[in-house]
N, C-alpha and C positions, 0 to 999 in steps of 0.2 A: 602660509601656515598663520595657525589662529591661537593665540595664546586667553585663556578667559581667567582676570585674576579676585582672587574672592579673598576682600580686605575691608578694614575697617577704617582705613584711610582713600578713597576712591581717587579724592582731589588732591591728593600727595603725588599719583602717577601722571595727571593730567599733565602737571607741570615741566613734568619729565618725558613727556609723548612729545615735545613740542622742540624741539628742538635735539640738532648730532644726528646722528645716524638708524636712530628708533623715528624719527622725521620722517628720515630720506627711506626708509625701509617701508611708512607707513603708506604715505606720497605714491611712492612703485608697487605698494600691492604685493609684495614680499613676505610682510608678516599683516595681523590684522590682531588688536586687542584688545579685548571687552573690558571691563571692569566692571566690578557687582557686589555693590556696598552690604557686607555680613548682616549689619544691620535689617536689612529690610526681608531676613530668614528668623528673625523672631517672633514672639509671640506673646509678648510682656509688653505690656505698655512704653517704658524704660526702655526698651529695646537693647536689651541684655546682651551681650556676647560672651562677657568672661565670670568667674568667680573662683573662689579660693579652690585648690585642689585637693581631691578625693585622696580624702585618709590625713590630710593637714601639708602643714611645709609653707614655706615662704609666698607674699608673689599672688597673683594671681593667675589664672588661665583659662583659654577662649571654652565654654562650654560645647560639648559635642552636638546637639541635636542643632542650633543653628549651620553648620557648617554640614552636617548630614540632609539637611533639609535644600542648603545650597548646590551643594553636588548632587544632588538627586535632581532638580530645578533643569542644570545643566544637562546632567543626561537624560533626561526626557525628553532635550530636540534633536539627541541623536540616538532613536530607538536601532537595538540590534548592535549598536560597537559600544564598545567597553573604552570610555573617553580615560586616559590615564590622568592621575593625580598626583601633584610633586606635594610635599607637602616642603615649605623651607621652611630648616631648621637647622640651627647653629650642631644641633649633633648628628644632622642626616649627611649621606653619602657626599661627597667631596667633588662639587663640581669641575672638568674638566675636562679636556677638546677632544676626549673621548668618549665620554659623556652628554656633549651638547651634540656631539654626530650623532650617536645615536635616537637622543631625542631629536632630530631635525626629523629624522624619518616617518614621524609624526604629523598627522593634519592637522590634531588641533590636541591643547595639553591647557589642561586645568589648574592652576597656581592655587595655593592656601599659601597666605602672607599669614607669618602667627606673631604672637605678638607676647607682651609680659614675659611669663617666665615660660612658655611654650602652647604647646594645645593640650586638651583631654586625650591620655594616651589609647584611646578608644580610636580618635581620628587615625591614628600610625597604624594602626592594628584592622581598621574594619574600612575606611577611604584609601589611604594611602596607596598607589601601586608601590610596588617593590624596587 
């Protein structure tokens, strides 16, 4: 199974992948994890990925454009196949053993790591799988 992780902190994950169960799964070929820096999918010189929520409110949210571009780039690697996209969020579906078994049937998953107050709602509506 291949996991494509979209994050603004790819270096954070590298340290976690060097130990324990994840290290053994990667070394044994049971899993593959590809880290994608969301900032690589921005167009401005500051590589901005966040903005104030549309309509106001506290905190910052991820802008939709870089995430749309990142997912489109990954999808282009698998023409004719719709990759499952999981938006990691406290507001999302509870991760249970049943959900783990359901996701395990996939060959590849795209994981979007949110931050701040979350992500622009258009990502949940138009990119994330049900």
